[in-house]
Structure formats: C-alpha cells, structure tokens
N, C-alpha and C positions, 0 to 999 in steps of 0.2 A: 910133605904138609904138614905145617902145626895140628896138633889135634885142638878142636874148642875147648873153652873152658866152663864149667857149671859154675857159676854163683846160685848159693844157697844159704840157709839161715837156720838160725835155732827159734826162730819166733818171727811173728810178721809185727812189721813196723821198726826195725829196727836200723836202718840206713844200708839195706845192703843195695838198694837202687842206685844212692849215692855212691856207695863202692864199686857198683857196677860201671856207673860212669867214669871214674877214678881209674879203673881196670882198663876200659877201653881207650881212653885216651893215652894212658901209660903204654899199651901195648898197639895201638895203631890199628885196633879192632874193630870189627863190624858189631852189633849187638842186636841180641835177638831175645825177645820176649812171647816166647809160645801161646802163652796163655793171659790174656789183661781182662779183670775184672773189675770193673768202674770204669767209665767214661766221661762222666759230668766233670770231673777235675782234672787236671794236668795229668796225662798218663805217664807211665814207668818211661815208654819209648821217648818221648816228648821231654821227659826230665832228662834222660841219658843225652839225648841229643844237645840239650841246651847246657848240662854242666860239664858233659866232654866234649863239648865242640865237635860233634860227629856231623859229618855232610850225609843230605838225606839218603845217598845211595849207601851207606853205611848202617843205616838203622832199618833193619829185615822186617818187613810188616807179620804183624802178629797173626799166628793159625785160626786164633779164636779171640775176637772182642765182644766181652759180654758187659752189659750195661751196668749191673749191681755191684757194687765193691764188697763181696763177700764170699766166702768160699768159692772156688771155682765150679764145683759141682752144683750148688746151690742157685750160683749165678744163672749156669745153663739151663737147670729146671726152670728158672723164672722166664728166661728168656726163649724157651722152647726149643732148646738145641741140646743135642746130645754131643758128648767130646769123645770124640774117636781118636783115643789114646795111639791105637797103632799109626794114625795119619801124623803124629807127633815126630815127622824124621826131620833129619839135620839139613838146613839150607846149603847151598853153595855159598859162597863167598868170592871166588874168583882168586883163591889163594889167602887172601888177606887173614889172618888169625879172627876169633868169634869169641864174643863171649854170650852166655848165654844165663839170663835169669829166669829162676823158678819163682812160684807163687808162695809167699808165706815160709811155712818149713818143709821137711822132709813127709812128714805124714798127711799132706793135703790133699782129701779124697779129689778126683779129677771125673772118673766116670765109674762110682764104686761098683767094683771094691779094688779097682786100680789107685793107686795112690802114685805122687809125683815121686819117689823113692825108686819103683818099681820103674818108671821110664828112664830115672837115671841110670839104672842099673841095665836096661836094654841099650842103651845109648854107650855104654862102656866108655864115658868120657871121664877126666879127670874133674874132682871137684873141689871148689874153695866154701870152707863153711865158715859163714859171719857170724860171730857171735857178740852181742852186746856185754860191756863191762858191768852192768847193774847186778844188785842183789838175784841171785837165784842163777846166774849163768853157768857156774861150776854144773850143775845140775842137769840143766838143759843143753849144755853143751857134750858133755860126756854122755849123755843119750842117745844124743844126735850123731858121734862118732862112733857109738856102739851098733845104730843101726845102719849108717854106711859100713861099716866092715861087715855086718851081719849080710848084707845084699853083695858084697863084694862088691862095694864103687870105690875107686881108687881117690884117697883125700890128698890134697897137695897138701894142705896144712889148714891153720884158723887164722882168719882175719879178724882183729878185734875191734870193735866201734864203740866209741864214747870215751868218757874220764879214765885217768889212770888207776887202776886195782892190779898192781904188779900181780900180787900172793894168786887171786884168781887168774890171771894167765899163767901164771908158773904152774900150778894144780892142775889148769886143765889139760898142759902141754905135757906134763909130768906123768899124769894117770892115763890120761889118754893115749901116752906116745906117739904125740903128733907135732908137727913143725908149727912153730910163729911164726905168722908170715909178717906181723906187725900191724901196728893201731894205728886207725883213722880216727882223729880226735873231734871232737865237737867244733864244728866251725860256724864262726859268726865275724862278719855276713858267709855266707855260702855262695861262692861265687865260682867259675870256672878256674879264676885264677889262684884263689884260696885253694879248692880242693887238688890242683895241680899241682901247686907247692907242697901241702901236705902230704900228697902220695908220694911226691918225689923224697921228701923227707923221711919216710915209714916203708915204702917197699921198695923193694928191686924186682927188675922184668925178668932177671934169670931166677927166679923163684918160681916165677909160671912159665918155666920153658923157653924164654928169649934169652 
C-alpha cells in the first residue's frame, strides 16, 4: 500500500491548499485536514473538494473543527477544546492514496509544547514542502528543510508556488540538497480545469511515489 503524503509549507497563506487539491487530483487520492481553524469561510476540505473534483467519500472528516482562524492551539483555547495530539492517527482510506495537509508551517503549536512537526515525525511519512517564490523564500525554505532533517522526517522535495524566480529555486535546492518537484504558477481564473492543466504540466506522479 502506498504511504500517505504530508503537505506542509514554509509559511501560512502560501497556496498549499490549492497545491494539495491539485496533488489529490493527480494521484486520485483522498484528502485529510486533521485540524481546521476557521469555519466561517470555505474550509480547506471544501476548497480541495471543489478544486480537486473530489467526491465526498474522498474527503475525510477533520479530527478537530475550530471556529477561529488563528493558530490551532489558540483557536482550541477559544473554543474550550484541548487538542489531543495522540489522537491524530492516520485514517484508513480503503487502499487509496492519501494527501494530508498540515496547518501553517512546521512550527505551528497544537498542544504546547507539541508542534505540528512533532506529529509529522511520529507519523514517519514522506513530506512535500510548499515554498512560495516571493522575497524571503530562501531563508524560510532552508530553515524548514533543516527542521525536517533535525526531526528525521523524510522530505520528498520542494514544490514552489508563485511566479518564476529560478535563482531562488536553484539556491534552495542546491544548498538544501533537495529535489525540485515543480512550480505551480498563479492561476487566474483558479478552477479545477486550470489547476489540473497546470499540475499536469508542472508535476509528475512518479515523484510522489506513483
């Protein structure tokens, strides 16, 4: 059985949910967002279902659904909920691949002092690191790569999100010693059709174990 793949990012609001939607579509995978912070707007699971064309049975229910769109530990405190990180176990998918999306970056606190990266290390699953191509990405990306290695987390490679900055991509992959998986450009309009086309042009299923 194929191992699930974790999608994480160097920061928040960089487009990793859109990437996760494209990846789930490419791999014909299920999708799981263990912790959702913020319920008033469209949730990440709803975005992935819409952009990735995933049927309801391929969207696995969140373990925690928290109302306020802030860091999970803070949102949980506002809701009067304690996040039990030991309860974050990988759900069954009936043999389908699974794309798991974290919240924000690697060092997001869940139940302090537990961070999301601690959960990733416990799962022992391969990770895709999403990095925006904007100014500052070299620093953020290399720090994230270093943190993953320090926690002995397998890194499949870096997926770049945004406009073309080949020198930044080159430096991150060369200094970090990581594989460049591809780059997902900004899409306008952003629809399932445009995402699927861009993903097919930029990424190969074989780089993700298929």
